Backbone as numpy.savetxt, mean C-alpha at the origin, in Angstrom:
# Nx Ny Nz CAx CAy CAz Cx Cy Cz
-28.34 -21.87 -12.22 -28.25 -20.45 -11.98 -27.95 -19.97 -10.81
-28.18 -20.91 -9.91 -27.63 -20.64 -8.33 -26.14 -20.64 -8.16
-25.45 -21.40 -9.03 -24.10 -21.67 -9.03 -23.42 -20.31 -9.37
-23.91 -19.57 -10.37 -23.57 -18.27 -10.95 -23.55 -17.35 -9.80
-24.68 -17.32 -9.10 -25.07 -16.48 -8.18 -23.99 -16.59 -6.71
-23.56 -17.95 -6.34 -22.68 -18.18 -5.36 -21.14 -17.81 -5.94
-20.95 -18.14 -7.20 -19.67 -17.51 -7.67 -19.53 -15.84 -7.80
-20.48 -15.14 -7.99 -20.43 -13.75 -7.79 -20.21 -13.43 -6.42
-20.81 -14.12 -5.58 -20.76 -13.78 -4.08 -19.38 -14.02 -3.56
-18.66 -15.14 -4.12 -17.50 -15.55 -3.74 -16.31 -14.44 -4.17
-16.64 -14.09 -5.50 -15.90 -13.15 -5.89 -15.63 -11.67 -5.34
-16.97 -11.29 -5.03 -17.27 -10.12 -4.40 -16.61 -10.18 -2.93
-16.70 -11.49 -2.35 -16.01 -11.41 -0.69 -14.33 -11.42 -1.23
-14.06 -12.00 -2.22 -12.51 -12.11 -2.37 -11.92 -10.70 -2.66
-12.70 -9.99 -3.61 -12.41 -8.61 -3.97 -12.40 -7.71 -2.57
-13.34 -7.75 -1.83 -13.34 -7.14 -0.39 -12.08 -7.55 0.45
-11.87 -8.84 0.48 -10.47 -9.29 1.08 -9.30 -8.51 0.56
-9.04 -8.53 -0.72 -8.01 -7.83 -1.20 -8.05 -6.24 -1.01
-9.30 -5.71 -0.98 -9.13 -4.35 -0.68 -8.86 -3.96 0.77
-9.44 -4.95 1.65 -8.83 -4.63 2.96 -7.29 -5.14 3.27
-6.76 -6.00 2.53 -5.49 -6.04 2.45 -4.74 -4.82 2.21
-4.84 -4.43 1.16 -4.43 -3.17 0.43 -4.37 -2.15 1.63
-5.57 -1.79 2.24 -5.71 -0.82 2.99 -4.68 -1.18 4.51
-4.84 -2.27 4.76 -3.96 -2.51 6.05 -2.42 -2.56 5.65
-2.03 -2.73 4.39 -0.76 -2.84 4.01 -0.25 -1.27 4.03
-1.14 -0.50 3.50 -0.94 0.91 3.33 -1.13 1.65 4.68
-1.70 1.23 5.60 -1.63 2.08 7.07 -0.28 1.55 7.66
-0.01 0.19 7.46 1.24 -0.26 8.07 2.40 0.42 7.42
2.33 0.52 6.33 3.44 1.18 5.55 3.52 2.73 5.93
2.46 3.36 6.18 2.41 4.80 6.74 2.91 4.95 8.00
2.81 3.97 8.92 3.18 4.03 10.29 4.76 3.89 10.33
5.25 2.75 9.52 6.49 2.71 9.29 7.38 4.08 8.80
6.73 4.55 7.96 7.32 5.92 7.15 7.33 6.84 8.48
6.30 6.88 9.03 6.47 7.91 10.25 7.39 7.77 11.27
7.95 6.43 11.47 8.57 5.94 12.54 10.26 5.90 11.96
10.32 6.09 10.47 11.59 6.19 10.07 12.27 7.46 10.11
13.78 7.62 10.24 14.34 9.05 10.24 14.30 9.47 8.81
14.35 10.88 9.03 14.23 11.71 7.73 15.37 11.44 6.82
16.65 11.32 7.18 17.77 11.37 6.53 17.70 9.99 5.83
17.08 8.89 6.07 17.11 7.68 5.23 16.36 7.80 4.07
15.49 8.73 4.08 14.63 9.04 2.74 15.52 9.95 2.04
16.17 10.82 2.53 17.22 11.66 1.78 18.17 11.02 0.89
18.66 10.03 1.59 20.00 9.22 1.10 19.36 8.41 -0.16
18.13 8.06 -0.18 17.49 7.29 -1.29 16.74 8.32 -2.35
17.07 9.58 -2.07 16.35 10.79 -2.93 14.97 10.50 -2.79
14.30 10.19 -1.84 12.92 10.41 -1.82 12.44 11.17 -0.81
10.90 11.54 -0.55 10.65 12.37 0.40 9.62 11.69 1.34
10.00 11.72 2.63 9.21 11.31 3.61 7.79 11.67 3.73
7.68 12.97 3.36 6.32 13.51 3.61 5.33 12.95 2.38
5.91 12.77 1.31 5.18 12.24 0.05 4.69 11.05 0.23
5.67 9.91 0.81 5.26 8.75 1.00 4.09 8.43 2.09
4.29 9.40 3.24 3.37 9.47 3.98 2.11 9.86 3.48
1.93 10.68 2.88 0.67 11.08 2.21 0.27 9.98 1.03
1.13 9.56 0.21 0.74 8.67 -0.77 0.14 7.18 -0.18
0.76 6.63 1.03 0.32 5.62 1.49 -1.03 5.88 2.51
-1.24 6.89 3.15 -2.15 7.27 3.80 -3.38 7.39 2.85
-3.20 8.22 1.76 -4.29 8.31 0.86 -4.64 7.10 -0.04
-3.61 6.24 -0.16 -4.04 5.01 -0.66 -4.82 4.18 0.12
-4.48 4.13 1.40 -5.42 3.28 2.42 -6.80 3.72 2.40
-6.96 5.33 2.47 -8.27 5.77 2.60 -9.10 5.53 1.47
-8.22 5.62 0.08 -9.06 5.29 -1.36 -9.31 3.99 -1.29
-8.56 3.18 -0.80 -9.11 1.46 -1.04 -10.18 1.52 -0.18
-10.18 1.81 1.06 -11.26 1.61 2.09 -12.52 2.23 1.52
-12.80 3.65 1.32 -13.74 4.31 0.86 -14.31 4.19 -0.49
-13.50 4.28 -1.37 -13.76 4.17 -2.77 -14.00 2.79 -3.21
-13.14 1.99 -2.78 -13.09 0.41 -3.25 -14.19 -0.15 -2.53
-14.56 0.07 -1.55 -15.85 -0.60 -0.87 -17.07 -0.12 -1.51
-17.05 1.22 -2.32 -18.23 1.91 -2.93 -18.46 1.14 -4.21
-17.57 0.32 -4.68 -17.57 -0.34 -6.13 -16.94 0.78 -7.16
-15.97 1.49 -6.77 -15.20 2.03 -7.76 -13.68 1.33 -7.66
-13.70 0.18 -8.64 -12.57 -0.55 -9.03 -11.26 -0.03 -9.11
-11.10 1.11 -9.80 -9.92 1.60 -10.28 -9.30 2.30 -9.04
-9.90 2.84 -8.04 -9.32 3.38 -6.78 -8.52 2.58 -6.04
-9.00 1.17 -5.61 -8.07 0.18 -4.94 -7.00 -0.34 -5.95
-7.18 -0.34 -7.13 -6.07 -0.95 -8.01 -4.96 0.15 -7.93
-5.33 1.34 -8.02 -4.09 2.54 -8.05 -3.67 2.47 -6.48
-4.38 2.10 -5.49 -4.07 2.00 -4.13 -3.06 0.76 -4.06
-3.34 0.03 -4.53 -2.59 -1.45 -4.68 -1.37 -1.10 -5.29
-1.06 -0.54 -6.26 0.12 -0.15 -7.09 1.00 0.73 -6.21
0.41 1.83 -5.62 1.05 2.57 -4.70 1.62 1.94 -3.47
0.83 1.21 -2.89 1.52 0.33 -1.69 2.53 -0.65 -2.15
2.18 -1.46 -3.26 3.26 -2.31 -3.78 4.46 -1.57 -4.13
4.71 -0.46 -4.75 5.58 0.25 -5.05 6.47 0.52 -3.74
5.76 1.12 -2.80 6.45 1.07 -1.38 7.19 -0.06 -0.65
6.33 -1.11 -0.80 6.69 -2.51 -0.04 7.88 -3.14 -1.03
7.93 -2.97 -2.13 8.79 -3.62 -3.29 10.10 -2.81 -3.51
10.12 -1.71 -3.43 10.96 -0.69 -3.61 11.68 0.27 -2.64
10.67 1.09 -2.31 11.06 2.13 -0.84 11.62 1.51 0.08
10.74 0.62 0.75 11.17 0.09 1.97 12.19 -0.78 2.25
12.78 -1.54 1.05 14.06 -2.24 1.00 15.13 -1.36 0.85
14.93 -0.41 0.16 16.00 0.86 -0.05 16.21 1.34 1.13
15.35 1.93 2.11 15.38 2.61 3.29 15.84 1.43 4.24
15.58 0.35 4.29 16.22 -0.79 5.40 17.80 -1.12 5.08
18.13 -1.05 3.65 19.49 -1.05 3.55 20.04 0.12 4.13
19.81 1.36 3.95 20.38 2.47 4.37 20.53 2.38 5.91
19.44 1.98 6.57 19.50 1.97 8.17 20.20 0.86 8.49
20.41 -0.27 7.81 21.31 -1.29 8.34 22.67 -1.30 7.96
22.94 -0.23 7.06 24.37 0.18 6.29 24.86 -1.09 5.60
23.92 -1.69 4.74 24.30 -2.91 4.18 24.17 -2.77 2.67
25.26 -2.02 2.33 25.07 -1.64 0.81 26.24 -2.66 0.22
26.22 -2.60 -1.08 27.18 -3.41 -2.07 28.44 -2.94 -2.38
28.82 -1.70 -1.85 29.86 -0.89 -2.28 31.06 -1.37 -1.60
């Protein structure tokens, strides 16, 4: 019985670690969006303001709602942050570096 208790404790700590990682990635992404020029987002047909709000809201939702036990909040936040880091940020970086394949 004690082994099950330790396993649940470890899983809750692991979940907290993932929540904190999602929040940190969201905050760092929002800072990068703020520091990026507006025209880079216009070139990739995205809105800078929307991504600032999405990443900031995802970080807040992960920290506040995720730590209170609402698992779906940090999962949605992780998806938003993942989309930024895997899709939006590389596209913006390509635009800023002028490294297109054309």
